[in-house]
Each structure stands twice: as structure tokens, then as C-alpha cells.
N, C-alpha and C positions, 0 to 999 in steps of 0.2 A: 755633698758636692764632690768629695774626693772619689767616691765610687762612681759617680756619674761621669766625671772627667776621665778616669782611668779605663772604664769599661765601655763607655759610649762615645765620648768626644774624641779621645786620642786615636782609637781605631777608625774614626770617620763614620760612625754609625748614627750620629745624632740626627741628620736629615731623614734617614730611613725610619728612625724611631718616631719622630714627629709626624712623618707622613702616615705611619700606621695609626698613631693616636688620632690624627685628624680624620682618617678614613673610618675607623671604628666608631668614634663619637658621632660623626655626621650620619652614618648609617643608622645608628641607634635612635638618634633624634628624629631623623626623617621617617623611619618606620613608626615611631611613636606618634608623630603628627598625622601620617596617612591613616593609621588605624583609628585614631580619634575622629578624623573626618568621616571615615566610613561608618563608624558606630553612630555618629550623629545623623548621618544621612539615612541609615537604616531605621533609626528611631523616628525620623520624619516620615519615612515611607510607611512605617507600621502605625502611624498616628500617635506615637508616644511623645512626640515633640513637635513644636511649631517650626516651620521654615524660617531661617534667618538669613539676612543678607550680609555678606562679608564677614568681618571679624578677624582676629589675629590668626586663628587656625582655620583656614579655608582654602579651597582651590584658588589659584591665581588666574585671572583672565585679563588679557590686554586686547582692547578693540574687539571684544566678543569672542576671542580665541583662548581656549584653555592652554596655558603655558605649562608644560610638564617640567618637573624639577630637573630632569636630565638636561634641559636647555641651560639652566644656570650652572650645572656641573660642567658641561662642555666649555662654556665661556670661562669658567674659573680655571679649568685645566689649561686652556689656551693662553690666558693672561699670565698665569704663573710660569708656564713654560717659556714664554717670550721673555719675561723679566729675568728668569734664571739664565737663559742663553745669552741675553744681551749684557747683563751686568755682573753675572756670576758673583753675587754678594757673599761676604764672609759671615760668620756667626755674629749676631743671632738672626740676621735676616734670611740666611739660607734655611734655617729651621722654620721661620715664619712661612716662607714660600712653600716649603715641603708640607707643612700642615695644611695650608690652603690647597695645595695640589691634591693631597689626600682627601680633603673635604669635597673637592670638585669631582674626583674619581668616584667617590661614594655616591654622590648625587646622580652621576651618569650611569654607573653600573646598577644602581637600584632599579633602573628601568631598562636593563639589558634585554628583557623579553620583548619590549617594544621595538628595540633596534632589530631584533631577529624576525619578528612577525609583522613589522610595520603596521601594528594595530595595538590599541590600548588593551592589553591582556593582564594588567597589573594584578588583579585579584582572581583571575581565572587559574585553572590548573597549569596552563602554560607559563603563568607568571612566576612559578617556582624556579624557572631558569635564571631569573634575576638573583635569587638567593644563592644558586649555584655559583654564579659569577662573583658575588660578594665573598663567598667562602674561598673560592680559588684565589682571588686577589689577596685576601687576608693571609692565607697560608704562604703564598709566594713572598709577600712583604715580610712576614715573620721569618721565613727561611733566609732571606737576604739580610735581615737584621742580625740574625745569629751568625752571620759570616759565611753562609754557604755560597759556593761559587754558582753563578747563574746556570751552569751546565752540570753542577754536581761534583765536578772534579777540578783539581788545580794542578797545573803543570809542575809546580815545585814539589807537590806531594807525590806525584807519579814517579819521580826519579829520573826519567828521561823522556824525550819527546816521543820516542817510539812507544814507550809504556803509556804515555798520556794519550796518544792517538788510538791505541788499542782499547784503553779504558773508556775513552769518549765514544768510540764506535759501539762498544758493548752497551754502554749506558743508553745511547739513543736507539739501539736495537730493542731494548726493553721498553722504551717510551713508545716506539712505533707499534710494537706488539701489543702493548696495553690498549692503544687506540684501536687497533684492528679487532681486539676482543670486545670492543664496545664500551671501554672504560675511559671515556674522554676526560672526565674530571681528574681521575687519578693519573692519567697520562700527563696532563698539564702540570699537576703538582709534582709529578715524578721528574720533571725537567730539572728542578732545583733540589728535590729530595730523592736521591737515587733509590733508597730502600723502598719507597712507595711504588716506583715504576717496576722494580724487580718483583715485588710480591704480586702486583697486579698482572704482570706478564706470565707468571707461573700458574696463577689460579685459573679456575674455570672461566671460560668466556661467556658473555651474555648470549642467550639463544638467538637474538635478533642481529647479532654482529656479523660482519663479513667473515671473520675467522670461524665462527660456529657453523655458518651456512656452508662454507666450503670444505671444512675438515672434520666435522663431527658426524659420527654415525648415529643411528637411532638411539642406542643406549646412552651415549654421552650427551646427546641433545636432550634426552629426557632428564638426565641429571642437571643439566643447565637450566631447564625450565623449572625444575623443583627448587633449585637454589634461588633463582631470580623470579620467584613467583609473584603473584599479586600481593601476597602478604609482605614480601620483601620490599616491594615498591611502596606499599602503604606505610611501612615503618619509616622509610626515608622521607616520605611526604609529611609524616607527623613531625619529624625532626625539623624540616624546613619550615613548616607552619608554626612551630614554637618560636623559631627565630624571627620570621617575618610577618606572622599573622596568618589566619586561616585562608586558604585559597580554594576556589571551586566549591564553595558551600551552596546549599540549596537556595538560601536567600542571597543570591549572588548576582549573576550576570544581568538579568533583566532589571532587577531593582537598581543595581549600580548604574545602569544606563539611564534609567528614568529619574533618578534623584539628582543628577547633575543640573546645575543652574536653576535650582529651585523647583524642578519638576518632580512631583512626588506621587505619581500614579503607580503604586505598587501593583505588580502583576505576577503571574506564574512565570517560572524560568523559561518555559518553552513557548511563551507567547512571542509573536513577531514584534520587532522593534523597528520602526521606520525612522528615517532621518529626522522627521519632524518631532518624533518622540524624544530624540537625543538633545534637542535644543542647540542653540548656536555655539560653535566652538568646541563641541564635545566629540572626541575621537572614538569613544567606545566605553566599555565598562571600566569602572575603577576610580576611586578617589586617589589619584596618584600625584598630588602635589602641584 
């Protein structure tokens, strides 16, 4: 407890620590549950298992509507935020609220791709955007836990307000340049980890980025295409799939649509799926909680 008090409590880092713990644990549990649901539904679709109604680990439906776990996450974030703003409790309740806030954020961001596409793409290739959101949030929370300033610099460390302003402008120039080079994830992380933004700004831009299209000649564009090739993207996709489960597999979209709500008509991925096939309350592919 001496180490915890001196390193975590006294500097005021306890809420951030428990927020991060709640976030990571909830994401791990949520992905474990959704992967198990998907595995069971694929087993039903392939005839290896019998359909089952309900159970402890299954999709939640209210009034025939599939309630995604992001709904519970948003509600949890709202409730904990209101309680914190209204009562501003001291320890240990502030840590409890922080952990619950982290849990709600994980439930919501685990379906970030649904926010973006307004469609249930949980297990499709687009669903990897949710893993990106989780990774970004985790890195930002970890950076704040370690005491990094939200903008990467501190006025007291800069020596004077002029030096602070110059350092801040340079820092955000690197962040903006990283974004223009198509490196949105590293740009966001670079807001609180200056070294990340600096390295991303210096390195080669992605070939599809605004920076590359406007400033690169044929030779440099060819270098960018070689660096950010399909093999490069495939490596990152494998990393994200290891974290969150395999996305965009052959036994994917069509089966995921048809196994919802006990419908087990396995079909080819390119077969059309009608609203009647999806069953009541199903927004699209994916066993997403």
C-alpha cells in the first residue's frame, strides 16, 4: 500500500488507473463473450450444434430488438458522468465511478465501427475500426496515467510562456502533419505522446493521403506504395484480429446475418440476404452483444 499511495494516490492518478483497469478488463470480457457467441452460431450454422434459446452468453433482445452492448456502455458513461459532476465523491467512490466509466467506455468503443457506418459491421473488415478505437483510447489513458500533459508539454517545463507557445505550436504542427499524411491513429496518440507525432510526421506518407497526392512525385509515390502495400495492411489486420477476433472471414457476413435469432440457413457469402432472412430486431452481421 505504501507504493500505491506514494506513486498512485498522492499524485492523483488513482481514478485514471481504475478507469484504465475497468476499460481493459471490460473489453477483454466483452470480446471473449462475443467470440464465444459467434463460435456457437457458426457451429449451429454448420450443423455441428443444435440451436438454443437464451442462456447466460447470448445476444440480448428486448421487445424483439437486438440491443447492442454499446447501448449499455453509453448509459453507463452517462450515469457515472452525472454522478461525478453532481457529487464529486472522494476516495474510494471516485475510483469506483472511474472504473465504471472505463467499463462503459469499453462497451461503447467496442462497437465504434457501428457508430461510424450506422450498420452492424462488428465482424466484417470494417469492424477492425473498433479495435483501432480501443487501442487509441488505451494508449491515451496510459499516457495520462503516466503523467503526460494532455497536449504533451507543460508550461512549467517549458521555462516561459513564449517557449511554451512555440513548443505547443510545433507539437500540433507535427500532429496535423501526421494526419495529413494519412496516419490518423498515430496523430491522435501523438497529442499526448509527442514523440509519436514527431516520428509519424517525418516518415513517409500513406499513398492515399492528402499529403502524398499533393506533394509526391512518381518516384516517392512508388516508395509510399511499396511501404504501405497490401502485405503491410495484412500484417496490421492480423494484429487487430489477434486482439479482437478474426474479421472478414469467408464464413462471415452471410452466415452471421442468418444465424441471428435462431435462423440457421448457412449460405454462401455472396448470396443475397433479405430483411426477412435477418429476422426481427437484427441490424446486420455479427454477434455483437
